[in-house]
C-alpha positions in Angstrom: -32.0 62.1 54.5 -32.4 63.2 58.1 -30.2 66.6 58.6 -28.3 64.8 61.6 -27.2 61.7 59.3 -26.3 64.0 56.7 -23.9 66.4 58.9 -22.5 63.1 60.5 -21.6 61.6 57.1 -20.4 64.9 55.6 -18.1 65.6 58.6 -16.7 61.9 58.2 -15.8 62.4 54.6 -14.5 65.9 54.5 -12.7 68.3 56.8 -14.8 71.6 56.7 -14.5 75.3 57.2 -17.3 77.3 58.7 -19.4 79.5 56.3 -19.4 83.3 56.7 -23.0 83.1 58.2 -21.8 80.5 60.8 -19.1 82.8 61.9 -21.4 85.8 61.9 -18.7 87.4 59.6 -19.3 91.0 58.3 -19.3 89.7 55.0 -22.4 87.6 55.6 -24.3 90.7 54.9 -24.7 91.3 51.1 -25.2 95.2 51.9 -21.7 95.4 53.4 -20.1 93.4 50.4 -21.6 95.9 47.8 -20.6 98.8 50.0 -17.0 97.7 50.3 -16.6 97.1 46.6 -18.2 100.4 45.9 -15.6 102.1 48.3 -12.7 101.3 46.2 -11.2 103.7 43.8 -11.8 101.7 40.6 -14.5 103.3 38.0 -18.0 102.2 38.1 -18.8 99.4 35.9 -21.6 101.4 34.0 -19.0 104.2 33.4 -16.7 101.7 31.9 -19.4 100.3 29.6 -20.2 104.1 28.4 -16.4 104.8 28.0 -16.2 101.9 25.6 -19.3 103.3 23.7 -21.6 100.6 24.9 -25.2 101.1 26.0 -26.5 100.0 29.3 -27.0 96.3 29.6 -30.4 94.8 28.5 -31.5 91.3 28.6 -32.7 89.4 25.4 -35.0 86.4 25.2 -34.7 84.1 28.3 -32.9 80.9 27.1 -31.8 79.6 30.5 -34.0 79.2 33.8 -31.3 78.7 36.4 -32.7 77.5 39.8 -30.8 77.9 43.0 -32.6 75.1 45.0 -30.9 75.9 48.3 -27.6 76.7 50.0 -26.9 73.4 51.6 -24.0 71.7 50.5 -21.6 68.8 51.7 -18.6 71.1 51.0 -17.5 74.6 52.2 -15.2 75.6 49.4 -12.8 78.7 50.1 -13.7 80.4 47.1 -17.7 79.9 47.1 -19.7 82.8 46.1 -22.9 81.2 47.7 -21.4 80.8 51.2 -22.9 77.4 50.9 -22.3 74.6 53.5 -23.9 71.7 55.5 -25.3 74.0 58.2 -27.1 76.3 55.8 -30.9 75.8 56.0 -32.1 77.8 52.9 -34.0 75.3 50.7 -36.6 75.9 47.9 -40.2 75.3 49.3 -42.9 73.3 47.4 -44.7 76.6 46.3 -41.7 78.1 44.6 -40.8 74.3 43.2 -44.2 74.1 41.6 -44.1 77.9 40.2 -40.9 77.2 38.6 -42.3 74.2 36.8 -45.5 76.1 35.9 -43.2 78.9 34.3 -41.5 76.1 32.3 -44.9 74.7 31.2 -46.1 78.2 30.2 -43.0 79.2 28.4 -40.5 78.2 25.7 -37.4 78.5 27.9 -35.4 75.4 26.4 -32.7 74.7 29.3 -33.2 74.3 33.1 -29.9 74.7 34.9 -30.0 73.3 38.5 -27.7 74.7 41.0 -27.2 75.2 44.7 -25.3 74.6 47.1 -25.3 71.0 46.1 -28.4 70.9 44.3 -28.9 67.1 44.6 -29.4 67.7 48.3 -33.0 69.1 47.5 -35.5 66.5 48.6 -37.3 66.9 45.3 -34.2 67.1 43.0 -35.0 64.0 41.1 -38.6 65.0 40.9 -37.4 68.2 39.3 -35.1 66.4 36.7 -37.9 64.0 35.7 -40.8 66.6 35.3 -38.6 69.2 33.4 -37.4 66.5 31.0 -41.1 65.3 30.6 -41.7 69.0 29.5 -39.0 68.4 26.7 -36.4 70.7 28.3 -32.7 70.2 28.4 -31.5 69.8 32.1 -28.2 70.7 33.6 -26.9 69.7 36.9 -24.0 71.6 38.6 -22.4 68.9 40.5 -19.6 69.3 43.2 -18.7 65.5 42.5 -18.2 64.6 46.1 -21.9 64.2 46.6 -21.9 61.1 44.9 -19.6 59.7 47.6 -22.4 60.0 50.3 -24.2 56.7 50.6 -27.5 58.0 49.7 -26.3 59.6 46.4 -24.1 57.0 45.1 -26.5 56.2 42.2 -26.7 59.8 41.0 -24.5 58.9 37.9 -26.9 56.4 36.7 -29.9 58.5 37.4 -28.6 61.4 35.7 -27.5 59.2 32.6 -31.0 57.6 32.5 -32.5 61.1 32.0 -29.8 62.5 29.8 -28.9 65.3 32.2 -25.8 67.3 31.3 -23.5 67.3 34.1 -21.2 70.4 34.9 -18.8 69.3 37.7 -16.4 71.5 39.6 -12.8 70.5 39.8 -10.3 73.3 40.5 -7.3 71.5 39.2 -6.0 68.3 38.0 -3.9 67.6 41.0 -4.7 66.9 44.6 -2.8 69.8 46.5 -4.3 72.8 44.5 -7.9 71.1 44.7 -7.9 70.3 48.3 -6.4 73.8 49.2 -9.5 75.3 47.5 -12.3 72.9 48.4 -11.3 70.8 51.4 -9.0 68.0 52.5 -9.8 64.7 50.5 -11.9 66.5 47.9 -9.7 65.7 45.0 -9.6 61.9 45.6 -13.4 61.7 46.0 -13.7 63.9 42.8 -11.7 61.5 40.8 -13.5 58.4 42.1 -16.7 60.3 41.0 -15.5 61.2 37.6 -14.5 57.6 36.8 -17.9 56.6 37.8 -19.3 59.1 35.4 -17.1 57.7 32.8 -18.4 54.2 33.5 -22.0 55.0 32.9 -21.0 56.8 29.6 -20.5 60.6 30.7 -17.6 62.2 28.7 -17.2 59.4 26.4 -17.4 60.2 22.7 -20.4 59.1 21.0 -22.5 58.5 24.3 -24.5 61.6 24.2 -23.9 62.1 27.8 -22.3 65.5 28.5 -19.6 66.0 31.1 -18.1 69.4 31.5 -15.7 70.6 34.0 -15.4 73.9 35.8 -12.0 75.3 37.0 -11.2 78.6 38.6 -7.9 80.1 39.7 -6.9 79.4 43.3 -5.5 83.0 43.7 -6.0 86.6 43.0 -5.5 86.3 39.1 -7.4 85.6 36.1 -7.9 82.2 34.5 -5.6 81.2 31.7 -6.9 80.7 28.1 -9.7 78.2 28.2 -8.9 76.4 24.8 -5.2 75.7 25.9 -6.4 74.8 29.4 -8.7 72.3 28.0 -6.2 70.6 26.1 -3.8 70.5 29.0 -6.5 69.0 31.3 -7.7 66.4 28.9 -4.2 65.1 28.4 -3.3 65.2 32.3 -6.5 63.5 33.4 -6.4 60.9 30.9 -2.8 60.1 31.6 -2.9 60.3 35.3 -6.4 59.0 36.1 -7.9 57.6 33.0 -10.6 60.2 33.1 -12.4 61.6 30.0 -14.7 64.7 29.8 -16.2 67.1 26.9 -15.4 70.7 27.7 -13.6 72.8 30.3 -15.0 76.1 31.6 -12.4 78.5 32.9 -14.3 81.0 35.4 -13.1 84.1 36.9 -13.5 84.2 40.7 -16.0 87.0 41.6 -15.1 89.3 44.4 -17.9 88.4 46.7 -18.6 86.3 49.6 -15.8 83.8 50.6 -13.6 84.8 47.8 -14.0 88.4 48.9 -13.0 87.3 52.3 -9.7 85.8 50.9 -8.9 89.0 49.0 -9.3 90.9 52.1 -7.3 88.7 54.4 -4.6 88.4 51.8 -4.4 92.2 51.1 -5.4 91.6 47.4 -8.7 93.3 47.1 -7.9 96.7 45.7 -5.4 95.1 43.2 -7.5 92.3 42.2 -10.5 94.6 41.4 -7.8 96.8 39.4 -6.8 94.0 37.5 -10.3 93.0 36.5 -11.1 96.6 35.5 -7.9 96.8 33.6 -8.8 93.6 31.6 -12.2 94.9 30.6 -12.9 93.6 27.3 -15.9 95.0 25.3 -16.0 92.0 23.0 -17.4 89.9 26.2 -20.6 92.0 26.7 -22.7 90.3 24.1 -22.1 86.9 25.5 -22.7 87.7 29.3 -25.0 85.2 30.9 -27.3 87.9 32.2 -28.5 88.5 28.7 -30.3 85.3 28.4 -30.5 83.7 31.9 -33.2 84.1 34.4 -32.0 83.2 37.9 -34.3 81.9 40.5 -33.5 82.0 44.2 -34.5 79.4 46.7 -37.4 81.8 48.1 -38.7 82.4 44.6 -37.1 85.8 44.0 -35.9 86.6 40.6 -32.4 87.8 39.3 -30.4 88.8 36.2 -27.8 86.1 37.2 -26.5 83.9 40.0 -24.1 86.5 41.3 -26.7 89.2 41.5 -28.8 86.7 43.4 -25.7 86.3 45.8 -25.6 90.1 46.4 -29.5 90.4 46.6 -29.9 92.5 43.4 -33.5 91.4 42.9 -35.9 92.0 40.0 -39.3 93.3 41.2 -41.3 90.2 40.1 -41.1 86.8 41.9 -41.2 83.4 40.2 -45.0 83.2 41.3 -46.1 86.4 39.2 -43.7 86.7 36.3 -44.7 86.5 32.7 -41.2 85.6 30.9 -42.1 87.6 27.7 -42.2 90.8 29.7 -38.6 90.3 30.8 -37.2 90.8 27.2 -35.0 93.9 27.1 -35.2 94.5 30.9 -32.6 96.7 32.2 -29.9 94.5 33.7 -28.7 95.6 37.3 -24.9 96.0 37.3 -22.4 96.7 39.9 -18.6 96.4 40.6 -18.6 92.6 40.7 -19.6 92.7 36.9 -16.1 93.5 36.1 -15.4 89.8 36.9 -17.5 88.7 33.8 -16.0 91.0 31.4 -12.5 90.5 32.2 -10.0 88.9 29.5 -12.0 86.4 27.5 -15.1 86.9 29.8 -16.6 84.4 32.3 -20.0 82.8 32.5 -21.8 79.8 33.7 -20.8 78.4 30.4 -17.0 79.5 30.5 -15.4 82.0 28.3 -17.7 84.4 26.5 -15.3 85.2 23.4 
């Protein structure tokens, strides 16, 4: 789709806020974000690990290749750790695209996790799905739901179903006010319409084999509730109110970076929120951290221990074009203050709670 047409359709559907980059905000700098978090009085994450009698974090075998194919998105959510939006121009080029598929072919990594931005906006998104599935890999699409309401993407549920792609869909809450406050006016209604369409093609329906998982995160400076209890509540509420079915609910902690960091600063909650994360540090979450089994690939081909490290430019020395995946086993994982977000309470990862 031409960029001008995409921007026009997006503006017509949703009322958007500008990205940090568009506003030339100080927090658009990853160095500034890291320095700001480091300036707070809380203990360092590495020190907290050691105090709990835990060794420095090391990776195991790579089980998930997570591809961030770009920062373009049809939404600009207030909590977004990517600072994604319609005006972002970062997109994975052909050379990196092919290198990712080459790594898949040369390795035994079982799962491809496609994210963004809105990953479906990448011009070769469908090709990526088809070729990864042809290699026998499980494919996951991190979908914001409203993308399916754009005319050129209305058939996404059918396409994803045809290739048995697992859909991981963002929905802050099962009511309009909280969802629209976080993701933009009109998002909730479009999200429900999208979920109903996914249900119509079989997603989230028992026995279909088509997995539809939802992701929620708190709207304020607090930790998510118990994931198991929330899942029961969400299933009952979405079924009763809207006739919507899904498989699992992932309750994620907001990372104190990017646009959520901006909210924490503006609301005077930054120090208190990080203190809350530090006090909720749970050693039992460490074994299940996503950095232990995930390799994150940026749109430009740089490699990271996880998606959050990617958004803070904490890169590995190798790129996707030169890496041998077996050499990444037991690598020392780069940690910083944002890592407290993944180890607080029952833990937080791209797959929800870790304990």
